C-alpha positions as CSV (number, residue, x, y, z in Angstrom):
1,X,-10.0,26.5,4.3
2,X,-11.9,29.7,5.2
3,X,-12.8,30.2,1.5
4,X,-14.3,26.7,1.4
5,X,-16.4,27.4,4.5
6,X,-17.8,30.5,2.9
7,X,-19.1,28.7,-0.1
8,X,-20.2,25.4,1.6
9,X,-23.8,26.8,2.3
10,X,-24.0,27.4,-1.5
11,X,-23.1,23.7,-2.1
12,X,-25.9,22.6,0.3
13,X,-28.3,24.5,-1.9
14,X,-27.1,22.8,-5.1
15,X,-28.9,19.7,-6.5
16,X,-27.0,16.4,-6.0
17,X,-26.1,16.4,-9.7
18,X,-25.3,19.8,-11.2
19,X,-23.4,21.4,-14.1
20,X,-21.0,24.3,-14.2
21,X,-23.8,26.3,-15.8
22,X,-26.1,25.5,-12.8
23,X,-23.4,26.8,-10.5
24,X,-22.9,30.0,-12.5
25,X,-26.6,30.8,-12.0
26,X,-26.4,30.2,-8.2
27,X,-23.3,32.3,-7.4
28,X,-22.8,36.0,-7.2
29,X,-21.1,38.0,-9.9
30,X,-17.9,38.4,-7.9
31,X,-17.2,34.6,-7.8
32,X,-16.1,32.6,-10.7
33,X,-18.1,29.3,-11.0
34,X,-15.0,27.5,-12.2
35,X,-13.0,28.8,-9.2
36,X,-15.7,27.6,-6.8
37,X,-15.9,24.2,-8.5
38,X,-12.1,23.8,-8.4
39,X,-12.1,24.6,-4.7
40,X,-14.8,22.1,-4.0
41,X,-13.0,19.5,-6.1
42,X,-9.8,20.1,-4.1
43,X,-11.8,19.8,-0.9
44,X,-13.3,16.5,-2.0
45,X,-16.9,17.7,-1.5
46,X,-17.8,17.2,-5.1
47,X,-16.5,15.0,-7.9
48,X,-16.6,15.4,-11.7
49,X,-18.6,12.7,-13.5
50,X,-16.0,12.5,-16.3
51,X,-12.9,14.4,-17.3
52,X,-13.4,17.4,-19.5
53,X,-17.2,17.4,-18.9
54,X,-18.6,20.1,-16.6
55,X,-21.0,17.8,-14.7
56,X,-20.5,17.2,-11.0
57,X,-22.1,15.4,-8.1
58,X,-22.0,16.3,-4.4
59,X,-20.3,13.8,-2.2
60,X,-22.5,13.1,0.8
61,X,-20.9,10.8,3.3
62,X,-23.1,7.8,4.1
63,X,-25.4,8.5,1.2
64,X,-24.4,6.7,-2.0
65,X,-25.9,7.9,-5.3
66,X,-29.2,6.3,-6.1
67,X,-29.9,4.7,-9.5
68,X,-31.9,7.8,-10.4
69,X,-29.0,10.1,-9.6
70,X,-26.6,7.9,-11.5
71,X,-28.9,7.9,-14.5
72,X,-29.3,11.7,-14.3
73,X,-25.6,12.3,-14.1
74,X,-24.9,9.9,-17.0
75,X,-27.6,11.5,-19.2
76,X,-26.2,15.0,-18.6
77,X,-22.7,13.9,-19.3
78,X,-23.2,11.5,-22.1
79,X,-26.6,12.2,-23.8
80,X,-26.3,9.1,-26.0
81,X,-25.9,6.7,-23.1
82,X,-27.8,3.3,-23.3
83,X,-28.1,0.7,-20.5
84,X,-26.9,-2.7,-21.6
85,X,-26.3,-6.3,-20.6
86,X,-27.3,-7.6,-17.2
87,X,-28.1,-4.1,-16.0
88,X,-30.8,-3.8,-18.6
89,X,-32.1,-7.4,-18.1
90,X,-32.5,-6.9,-14.3
91,X,-34.2,-3.6,-14.5
92,X,-36.7,-5.0,-17.0
93,X,-37.4,-8.0,-14.7
94,X,-35.9,-10.5,-17.1
95,X,-33.1,-11.5,-14.7
96,X,-33.3,-12.5,-11.0
97,X,-29.6,-11.6,-10.6
98,X,-28.9,-8.0,-9.8
99,X,-25.9,-6.3,-11.4
100,X,-23.1,-5.0,-9.1
101,X,-22.4,-2.1,-11.4
102,X,-24.6,-0.2,-13.8
103,X,-23.3,-1.1,-17.3
104,X,-23.9,1.4,-20.1
105,X,-22.6,2.1,-23.6
106,X,-21.7,5.5,-25.0
107,X,-20.7,6.9,-28.4
108,X,-17.5,8.5,-27.1
109,X,-14.3,6.6,-27.3
110,X,-13.4,8.1,-23.9
111,X,-15.0,5.9,-21.3
112,X,-13.6,7.3,-18.0
113,X,-16.2,7.9,-15.5
114,X,-15.9,8.6,-11.7
115,X,-19.5,7.7,-10.8
116,X,-19.4,4.9,-8.2
117,X,-21.1,1.8,-9.3
118,X,-21.0,2.6,-13.1
119,X,-19.1,1.0,-15.9
120,X,-19.1,2.6,-19.4
121,X,-18.3,0.8,-22.6
122,X,-17.6,2.4,-26.0
123,X,-19.4,1.0,-29.0
124,X,-18.5,1.8,-32.7
125,X,-20.8,4.0,-34.8
126,X,-22.1,1.1,-36.8
127,X,-23.4,-0.5,-33.5
128,X,-25.6,2.5,-32.9
129,X,-27.0,2.3,-36.4
130,X,-27.7,-1.4,-36.0
131,X,-29.4,-0.8,-32.6
132,X,-31.7,1.8,-34.1
133,X,-32.4,-0.1,-37.3
134,X,-33.2,-3.3,-35.4
135,X,-35.4,-1.4,-32.9
136,X,-33.1,-2.6,-30.1
137,X,-34.0,0.0,-27.6
138,X,-36.7,-0.4,-25.0
139,X,-38.4,2.2,-22.8
140,X,-36.3,3.9,-20.3
141,X,-35.2,3.7,-16.7
142,X,-35.1,7.1,-15.0
143,X,-34.9,8.6,-18.4
144,X,-32.1,6.4,-19.7
145,X,-32.7,4.2,-22.8
146,X,-32.1,0.5,-22.3
147,X,-31.4,-2.3,-24.8
148,X,-34.4,-4.6,-25.3
149,X,-33.8,-8.0,-23.6
150,X,-33.1,-9.7,-26.9
151,X,-30.6,-7.0,-28.0
152,X,-28.9,-7.1,-24.6
153,X,-28.3,-10.8,-24.9
154,X,-27.1,-10.5,-28.5
155,X,-24.8,-7.6,-27.6
156,X,-23.3,-9.4,-24.7
157,X,-22.6,-12.5,-27.0
158,X,-21.1,-10.3,-29.7
159,X,-18.9,-8.1,-27.6
160,X,-18.3,-10.1,-24.4
161,X,-17.1,-7.1,-22.5
162,X,-20.1,-6.8,-20.2
163,X,-21.5,-8.7,-17.2
164,X,-24.4,-11.0,-17.8
165,X,-26.3,-13.1,-15.3
166,X,-25.9,-16.9,-15.2
167,X,-27.9,-18.7,-17.9
168,X,-30.3,-20.0,-15.2
169,X,-30.8,-16.4,-13.9
170,X,-32.5,-15.3,-17.1
171,X,-36.2,-15.8,-17.7
172,X,-35.9,-17.1,-21.3
173,X,-39.7,-17.5,-21.6
174,X,-39.9,-13.7,-21.6
175,X,-37.6,-13.3,-24.6
176,X,-38.8,-13.6,-28.2
177,X,-36.8,-16.2,-30.1
178,X,-37.5,-14.3,-33.4
179,X,-36.3,-11.0,-32.0
180,X,-33.3,-12.6,-30.5
181,X,-32.4,-14.1,-33.9
182,X,-32.9,-10.8,-35.6
183,X,-30.7,-9.0,-33.0
184,X,-28.0,-11.6,-33.2
185,X,-27.9,-11.5,-37.0
186,X,-27.8,-7.7,-37.0
187,X,-24.8,-7.7,-34.6
188,X,-23.0,-10.6,-36.3
189,X,-21.0,-8.4,-38.8
190,X,-19.8,-6.2,-35.9
191,X,-18.7,-9.3,-34.0
192,X,-16.6,-10.4,-37.0
193,X,-15.1,-7.0,-37.3
194,X,-14.2,-6.9,-33.6
195,X,-12.6,-10.4,-33.7
196,X,-10.5,-9.4,-36.7
197,X,-9.0,-6.4,-34.8
């Protein structure tokens, strides 16, 4: 316990989201960054974003992570991350129904993530190629790419593993019928492959 107390002031000086490399730069030569991180993990004052990835977040009682902090943690842990489904629609003002959890897709097959309020989905390599080819990514939200509204709807219809708002909760007048058709056609072969498995 004494060892934890000695390094807690160091933790207070760390950003809310940090990497093992950030910690190495902040500590003295005598301390091992990994040892400090392990002690903090055991004490429950930090959590690792995902197993085998050296990105952490400070646990601050009564202060949940903000969307900006969640996005920063996800981007540092999974650089390929893309926001999908109802999460993308709500943040682009297409849906009046807010998501309960931030839904994102990553290239990695491993989808374990300890960030509260985040759900990760894995998508096959062909999905990423289709998304790029069909220009299915819109702007960003705190630096994170989002599917276009049309691609978000087509993806949810093709994979059905994500949350979507009720049909009445979507402002369909803001979606392009032509782009929705293109997105649906582009994802159709992947849907067939998924159903066959």
